[in-house]
C-alpha positions as CSV (number, residue, x, y, z in Angstrom):
1,M,49.1,178.1,167.3
2,T,49.5,178.1,163.5
3,R,49.8,175.0,161.5
4,V,53.1,174.4,159.9
5,R,53.1,172.2,156.8
6,K,56.6,170.6,156.6
7,G,58.3,174.0,157.1
8,F,61.9,172.9,157.7
9,V,61.7,169.8,155.5
10,R,60.1,171.6,152.6
11,K,62.6,174.4,152.7
12,R,65.5,172.0,152.8
13,N,64.2,170.1,149.8
14,H,63.6,173.3,147.9
15,K,67.1,174.5,148.6
16,K,68.5,171.1,147.4
17,M,66.6,171.4,144.2
18,L,67.6,175.0,143.6
19,E,71.3,174.0,144.1
20,Q,71.0,171.7,141.1
21,T,69.7,174.6,138.9
22,K,72.2,177.2,140.2
23,G,73.8,178.1,136.9
24,K,70.5,178.5,134.9
25,R,69.3,181.9,133.7
26,G,66.2,183.6,135.1
27,A,63.4,181.9,137.1
28,P,64.8,178.3,137.2
29,S,67.6,179.4,139.4
30,T,65.5,181.2,141.9
31,L,61.9,179.8,141.8
32,F,61.2,176.3,142.9
33,R,58.5,175.2,140.4
34,Q,60.4,176.4,137.3
35,G,63.6,175.0,138.8
36,K,62.1,171.6,139.3
37,Q,60.8,171.5,135.7
38,Q,64.2,172.6,134.4
39,Y,66.0,170.0,136.6
40,M,63.8,167.2,135.2
41,R,64.3,168.4,131.7
42,S,68.1,168.6,132.2
43,L,68.2,165.0,133.5
44,S,66.4,163.7,130.4
45,S,68.5,165.8,128.1
46,S,71.7,164.6,129.6
47,F,70.6,161.0,129.1
48,A,69.8,161.7,125.5
49,S,73.0,163.6,125.0
50,R,75.1,160.6,126.2
51,K,73.5,158.4,123.7
52,T,74.0,161.0,120.9
53,N,77.7,161.4,121.8
54,K,78.2,157.6,121.6
55,R,76.6,157.6,118.2
56,T,78.6,160.6,116.8
57,N,81.9,159.2,118.2
58,R,81.4,155.9,116.6
59,S,80.7,157.6,113.2
60,L,83.8,159.7,113.6
61,W,86.0,156.6,114.3
62,I,84.5,154.9,111.2
63,Q,85.3,158.0,109.1
64,R,88.9,158.0,110.3
65,I,89.3,154.4,109.4
66,S,87.6,154.9,106.0
67,S,90.0,157.7,105.1
68,Q,92.9,155.2,105.2
69,V,91.4,151.9,103.9
70,R,88.2,150.5,102.5
71,Y,86.2,150.2,105.7
72,S,83.8,147.3,105.0
73,D,86.5,145.1,103.6
74,F,88.8,145.9,106.5
75,I,86.3,145.1,109.2
76,C,85.2,141.9,107.3
77,S,88.8,140.7,107.2
78,L,89.3,141.5,110.9
79,K,86.3,139.4,111.8
80,R,87.4,136.6,109.5
81,K,90.8,136.4,111.2
82,C,89.1,136.7,114.7
83,Y,90.8,139.9,115.7
84,E,88.8,141.7,118.3
85,I,90.0,145.3,118.0
86,N,87.4,148.0,118.5
87,R,86.9,151.0,116.2
88,K,88.1,153.5,118.7
89,L,91.5,151.8,118.9
90,L,91.7,151.5,115.2
91,S,91.0,155.2,114.7
92,Q,93.7,156.1,117.2
93,L,96.1,153.9,115.3
94,T,95.3,155.7,112.1
95,I,96.1,159.0,113.7
96,L,99.0,158.3,116.1
97,D,100.8,155.3,114.5
98,H,100.0,155.1,110.8
99,K,102.8,152.6,110.1
100,A,101.4,150.1,112.6
101,F,97.9,150.5,111.1
102,M,99.2,149.9,107.6
103,A,101.2,146.9,108.8
104,L,98.0,145.4,110.3
105,Y,96.2,146.1,107.1
106,R,98.8,144.4,105.0
107,Q,98.9,141.4,107.4
108,L,95.1,141.0,107.0
109,N,95.2,141.2,103.2
110,Q,97.9,138.6,102.7
111,T,96.5,135.5,101.1
112,P,98.0,132.2,102.1
113,L,99.4,130.1,99.3
């Protein structure tokens, strides 16, 4: 009788791995070894891309706020008055409700007598 080295289990695991690389071009979608390498690379790339997206989104929000007011003074006055509004919300205010954003800006810049 011939020796079977994890026949069914190995085939199942290979099929699972190849399902993950289904949309790739060429060998990674059909061959196990290249598919495994591509899968590991894709996982690491997706992690890095999530970090990059967070960074680029934050810079976009800051640019949107800066286009309306002087950014550093505005954030400084927000912190001084203990307002905890994140940059994403502030950038949405600049786009969707400009009057509300400017009212907030005027309220921050009023100096008490």
